[in-house]
C-alpha positions in Angstrom: -98.3 -2.4 -123.6 -96.7 0.6 -122.5 -97.4 1.9 -119.2 -98.6 5.5 -118.8 -96.7 7.5 -116.2 -98.4 7.8 -112.7 -99.5 11.2 -113.1 -101.2 10.2 -116.4 -103.2 7.6 -114.7 -104.2 9.8 -111.6 -105.6 12.4 -113.9 -108.5 10.6 -115.1 -109.9 10.2 -111.5 -112.1 12.8 -109.9 -112.6 13.0 -106.4 -116.4 12.7 -105.1 -117.3 16.1 -103.9 -120.4 14.8 -101.8 -118.3 12.0 -100.3 -116.9 14.3 -97.5 -120.4 15.2 -96.7 -121.6 11.9 -96.9 -119.2 10.9 -94.0 -120.1 13.8 -92.0 -123.8 13.1 -92.6 -123.1 9.5 -91.1 -121.2 10.5 -88.2 -124.0 13.4 -87.3 -126.6 10.6 -87.6 -124.6 8.5 -85.4 -124.0 11.1 -82.6 -127.8 11.7 -82.8 -128.7 8.2 -82.7 -126.3 7.7 -79.6 -127.5 10.7 -77.8 -131.5 9.6 -78.1 -130.4 6.0 -76.9 -128.7 7.5 -73.9 -131.7 9.9 -73.4 -134.0 7.0 -73.3 -131.7 5.3 -71.1 -131.6 7.8 -68.3 -135.5 8.2 -68.7 -136.3 4.8 -68.4 -133.9 2.7 -66.5 -134.6 2.1 -62.9 -133.9 4.8 -60.2 -132.6 4.2 -56.8 -133.9 1.3 -54.2 -136.0 2.8 -51.4 -134.3 3.4 -48.6 -136.9 1.6 -46.2 -139.6 -0.9 -47.5 -141.0 -0.9 -50.9 -141.8 2.9 -51.5 -140.7 6.4 -50.7 -143.0 8.9 -49.6 -142.4 12.4 -50.3 -144.5 15.9 -49.8 -144.0 18.3 -52.3 -145.3 21.8 -50.8 -147.3 24.2 -52.9 -145.4 26.9 -54.5 -141.8 25.1 -54.7 -140.0 25.5 -58.3 -138.7 22.9 -60.5 -134.9 23.0 -58.9 -136.5 23.0 -55.3 -138.5 19.7 -56.4 -135.6 18.0 -57.8 -133.6 18.6 -54.8 -136.4 17.1 -52.6 -136.4 14.2 -54.5 -132.8 13.6 -54.4 -133.0 14.0 -50.6 -135.7 11.4 -50.1 -133.6 9.0 -52.3 -136.2 9.0 -55.4 -134.0 10.3 -57.9 -130.2 10.1 -58.0 -129.4 13.8 -59.0 -131.3 16.8 -60.0 -129.8 17.6 -63.4 -131.5 14.7 -65.3 -134.6 15.3 -63.8 -134.6 19.2 -64.8 -133.7 18.5 -68.1 -136.3 15.6 -68.6 -139.1 17.9 -67.2 -138.2 20.9 -69.5 -138.0 18.4 -72.5 -141.2 16.6 -71.8 -143.0 19.7 -71.1 -143.8 18.8 -67.3 -141.5 21.6 -65.7 -144.7 23.6 -65.6 -147.7 21.0 -64.8 -146.1 19.7 -61.7 -148.3 19.4 -58.8 -148.2 19.9 -54.8 -148.8 16.9 -52.7 -148.0 13.8 -51.2 -146.5 11.2 -53.5 -145.6 7.8 -52.6 -142.8 6.4 -55.6 -142.3 2.6 -55.7 -138.9 1.7 -55.0 -136.6 1.8 -58.4 -139.3 4.1 -60.1 -137.5 5.3 -63.2 -137.5 9.0 -64.1 -140.2 8.6 -66.4 -142.5 7.3 -63.5 -141.4 10.0 -61.3 -142.3 12.7 -63.8 -145.6 11.1 -64.7 -146.8 10.9 -61.2 -146.0 14.3 -60.5 
C-alpha cells in the first residue's frame, strides 16, 4: 500500500464556506441572548431598600421631563441610577405617558414596577 503525499491528501478536502458564517451567527445569537438576559435582570431585580419604613413617597410635579423625573427618583432612593430608568422608559414606551402626582413606592420596588406605577 502506497501512501499519497500530504499535498495530495489535502486536495480532496474542501473548506465549508458556510462554516465561518455559522460561527459568527452563533456568537451573535449568544450576544443577543446575554443582552436580553441583562436587560431583564435590570428591569426585574429588586431596587434599593427604602430609607425609612416600608415605602418611599415621592412627589413628581407637572411639567417635568424624563431626565428630571429620573434624578428625583434617584434622590429619593427609589432607583439606583438614572440611565437604566431612562433607557427602560424609552424602550417600553412609557417615556411619554408618565404622569405627575404623589407616589408611594414599596421598598425594593423593581424598575419595572416603578415605571408601571408612574
